[in-house]
N, C-alpha and C positions, 0 to 999 in steps of 0.2 A: 274466374281467376284461378290460376294454378295455386293450390294451397301451399305447396312446397316452396313457392316463390316468396311467400310471406313467413316462412319458417314454421308453418303449422302442419304437422303430420296428418295425413288423411286417415280415415277409419280403415284399418287393415285387419281383416279377419285371420284367424289361425288356419292351418292347413285343413282342419276338419270343417271349416266354414262357420265355426262359432268361436267367440272369444273365451279364453280361459279367464277364471274369476279375477285373479290379480291383475292380469293385463287389461281386462275390461274396466276394472275399477280405476287403474292408473290412467287409462285413456279418457275415461269420463272426467276425472279430476282435471286432466290437462285441457280438455275441451271446455270445461267450465271456466278455467283460468283464461283461456283464449277469448271466450265470449265477454267476460268481465273486462278484460284488457282492451278489447275493441270498443266496448261501450264507453269506457273511461277515456279512450283516445278521441272518440268522435262526439261524445256528449250524449248522443242517443242513436239507437239503431233499431230498425224493425226486424222481425224474424227472417224475412226473405233476404234482407241485406246481409244479415249475419251468416246465413247459409251460403250466400254467394261468396262472401269474403273468406270464409273458412274452408269451403269445400265440403262441409257437413251436409247430410241429407236434410230435407225440410222436416222430416219426422224427428231426427236426432236433435235438430235445433229447437224444435218445439218442446221436446222432453227437457232439454237443458234449461230453456227459458222458464218453464213451469217450475222446475226445481229451484232455480234462483229466486223466482218470485215467492215461492213458498217460504224460503229462508229469509225473505224481506231484504235481500241484497239488491234487488232491482224493483223499479216501479213502472207501471204502465202510464203512458201519456194518452191523451185523447186520440181516438182513431182519426186517421187522415185518408180521405178518399182521393184516389187518383183518377185517371181518365177511364180506366177499365178495371173490372174485377172487384174483389173485396177490398174494403179499406184496410190500410196497414196500421199497425199499432206500435208506435215507437216505444222502446224501453230505455230507461235511464237508470243510473246508479241511485240507490237510496242513500241520501246523506247520513241517515241514522242507522244504516244497515250494519255498520261496524265502526269501531273507534280504536284509536291507539294512543299511547303516551309517547311523546318524544322528549328526550333528555339531552340537552347540550351541556357538556362539561367543558368550560373554557378556562383560560389562564386568569381571567379577571371576573368571571361570573358563571353561575350555573342557572339553567332555566328549564322548567318542566312545562310541557304543553299537552293539552288534550285535543286531538285532531279527528275530524269525522272522515267519512269515506270519500268525500269530494276534495279533501285537502284543506278544509276550512278549520282554523284553530278556534275551538270553542271556549277555552280558558287557559290561563297560564299563571305561573308564579316564577319570580326571579330573585336571586340573591347575589349581591355584589361582594367581592372580597379582594384583599390585597394579593392573595395567591391561593391556589386550589389545595385545600387540605382534605385528605381522604375522609376522615371522620365527619368533618363539616358537611361535605357533599352528601354522604350517606344519610346523615341526620336530616338534611334538607329534603331529600326524596321521601324519607319515612314520614315526615310531617306534612309535606306539601301534597302528596299523592291523594289522600282523601278529600282535601279541599279542592283540588283541581278537578277531580272526578265528580264532585257535587254539582258541577255546572249542568249536568244532564240528569234526568230523572232516574230513579233507582233501577227500573226495569231495563233501561238502556245501558247501565253500567255493566250488565252481564255480557254486553257485546264488545267490551274492551278486550282486544285479542292479543295485545303484546306491548312491549316497551322497546322502542328503538333508541339507541344511544349514539351520539356523535361526540367524539373527543379526540384531541391530538394523540397520535401514536407517540410513544416515548414521552409521556407527560413530564417525566423527571428531567428531560433535557432542557438546557437553557435556563436553569434555575437562577443563575446570576443575572441574566438579562432582565428578569422581572422582579428581582430583589427578594427572592424567596429563600428561606433556609434550606440548605441542601438536604438535611436529614428529613425534613417534612416532605419535600418533593420526592425523595428516594422511596418513600412509602408507596408511591404509585407503581414502582417497579415490583414490589412484593405482593400487592393486593390482586386478587382475582375479582375484578370489578363486576364481571358478568354474574359470577356466582353470588356475590353480595347483593346485587340488585334483584336477582331471582328470589333470594330469601326474603327480601323486604317487600317486594310487590306481589309475589306469587304468580308472576306472568313469564311467558317466554321472553327472552331478551336477545335482541340483535344489535351488533356493534359495528360501527363504521368510523373511519377517520372523519374528523369534523369538516375539513374542506371538501372531501369526497362527498359527504352528505349534502353540503351546500350546493355542489355541482349537480347532484342528483335531483335536488329540489328544483333547480333551474330547468333541468332537462325534462322533468315530469310535469311540474306545475307552472313553470314560467312561460313567458311569451316570446322567448328568443326563437326566431324562426329557423335558424341555421341548424344543419345536421352535423356540421364539422366545426368545432370551435375549441379554443383553449380558454379555460376559465380561471379567474383569479378571485379569491375571497380574501379581503384585507381585514383581518381581525387583530387581536393582540399581536399575533404573528401572521404573516401572509401564507396562504396555501393555495391549492388549486385542484383542477381536474381536467380531464381530456375527454371530449365527446367526438366520436368518429362514426359516421353513418347513422347518427341518432342514438347510438349506444354509449354509455359511460364506460370508458376503458380503464380498468383498475390495474391491469398488469399481472405479471407472473407472481409477484409477492404482494399484491394489493397496494403497491407503493407508487404506481404510475401517477403522474401529476404532482410529484413532490416539488412544486415550483418554487417554494420558499428557499430551497437549497441551490437554486440556479446561481452561477457566478455572475457578478455585475462589476464592471470596472469602477474604481473610485476616481473621483475628480479632485484635483488639488484644492485644498481649503473648503471642500464640501463635506460637512460633517455636523455632528451634534455638539452644541455648546463650544464652537470654535475649534474643535479638534481637527487637525490636519489629517486627511486621508489620502492614501495612494495604494496602488496595487489593485487587488480584487477582494470583494466581500460577497456574502450570500445575499440574495434578494430580501431575506427577512430583516437585514440591517438597513434597508432602504424603505421598503413599502410595507412596514408594519406599524401598527398604532403604538407599540412600545417605544418606537423611535420618537414619535410625537410626545409620548409621556416624558421621555428624558428631556426633550426640549422645553416642555412646560416646567419641569422641576428645576431646570437650569435658570429659568426666569423667576423662580421663587413661588410658582403656583402648585396646586394640588392636582397631580395627573389623574387620580382616581375619579375626579369629577366627571370625566368623559363617559364613564360607565354608569354613573348614577343619574345624570341629567343630560338629555339630548340637546337641550337648549344651550349647554355650556359650549358647544362647538361654535356657536355664533359669536362668542365673546373672545375667541382666540386671536383674532386679528392677524398680525404679521407672522406670528409663530405658525399658524395654520398655513399661511401662504408659503413659508419656507419649507415646511414639511411636504406640502403638495408638490413642490418642485422636485424635492429629493425622491419622493415616492414615484412620481411620474417618470423620472429619468430611469429609475430601476425597473419599472414595469415595461418601459419601452425597450430596453435591452433584452429583457426576458422574452417579450413577445417576438422580437426579431430572431432570437435564438430558437424559440419554439417553431417559428415558421420555416426555419431552415431544416427542420426534421420532418415536418408534415405540412402539407399545403392547406392549412385551416382557412375557412371562409372569413372568420372573424375572431377577435379576442373579446371576451366578456369580463367586465370588472364589476365586482360587487363588494360589499363589506359591512362591517358593524358600525356604520355612521349614518347620519341623516342623508336624505336624497339629494339635497343641494350640495353636500360635500362630495357625494359620489359623482354628481354631474361635473363638478369642478375637476375632480381627479381624472375623469375620462377625457375632458377637454385638454387638460395639461399633458396627459399621456399622448394624445393625438399630436400636440405641438412638439413634444419631445421626439416622437417617431420621425418627424420630418427631417430632423437633424442627423439621423443615422443612415449609414449606407445600407441599401437593401438590394443591390444589384443581384440578379439571378433568383430573386424570391418572388413568389406570387403575392400580389397586393392583398391586404386583408383590412377589414373594418375593425374599429374599436367601438364597442357598444357597452352601454350600462346594463347591468343585471336587472332583473325584474322582481326578485324576491326580497332584497334588502337584508336588514339585520336579522330577520327571522329565518333565513335560508337554512341554517344548520339545524334548528329545531324542527322545521318542516321536513327537511330531508331525513332526519333521524326517525320522525314519526311515520314516514312512508315505508320504512324497512319492514315492519311486521305485515303491512298490507301485501307487499310483494312476496313475503315468505308464506303467506296464508292464502291469498286470493288471486294475485295477478302474475302474469308472466314477467320475469325479470331476466333479460339477457345480459344484464350488467354484472351479475355475480357480486353484489356489494358486500354481503356478509354471510356468515354461517350461523344458523340458529342454535341456541343452547336452551335446554329445558330441564 
């Protein structure tokens, strides 16, 4: 296989026939990332298959595999004998080879997780609040970090390589929608959250938009088979991401997939608490959980119970039915608009709610799509996401892995240290 066809540069010597030190070191690091990325993608690979897929020589592949094994980043499986020749020895990622923290800072809750090299969350802690206060969030991280890390033995804690953070850009925006004091929310405009978290944890910190991180989790760890899809994550506010050719596209200013801002037409008498709507609104005012919160409050209920008890969703009855109809209609319009820009294979819907609610929202969106005119557009499927409410935390925790060990063509974040 041509290595350049997979985006993997071949081993290129200098004009003297030998690699200069810095170039050789950079190429070796790139080759190690390539090997780890391939093993992560395929689950396990033998040395000969790695050499074939990368274009590396058998000797170079052997050197890399020995180095990765010595660092305990990969493990040997049992030898497998083929028809001829020596048995092959598949290599796989060591789940305990490296760990990261993932921090999701949301408008209704903050959650810290510890994730292993295979993307499995080993432990987590969560705090629910009425609105995100800077000091409260930083105190939570300071207190929760040692407890979350204690899920693995002391020697393995030395393998925690970084903290990934997923949070909405412009956290201070839409303070009124979530009922937060403007001055408290404005503190997010002033704080250098990356610097604060570095000081607390002593780790490198990588930052990404929360919906972008959720889309990254679906793309890296999920089971969506498509290489081209538009992704919606319905949290307190709805956001999204765009995947093209298997890569998460973040855009010129890292704001691609800002789907919550897409315009959606209002329908007469379709609104919250009987308010008449007309004209256009943004998708966040249709397919966001904060809209459901307002509906619950209008009925005299406590909207924050949604973030404290997943079972509360089963008790919502007709309020949930009404919200699903509004959210589905907004999502259907947004999907049609997105498909007019790029011929996606499917739209993926996930969110911070139970699986049965997600399934109902997908079905309602499919029904709403039938009623919209789509002449001239390529048909696309609507599918449920596979990561669920933990997508943002898992996506954030993956950031340090890509910064340190894996190839990342998506450019999710810049590292600070």
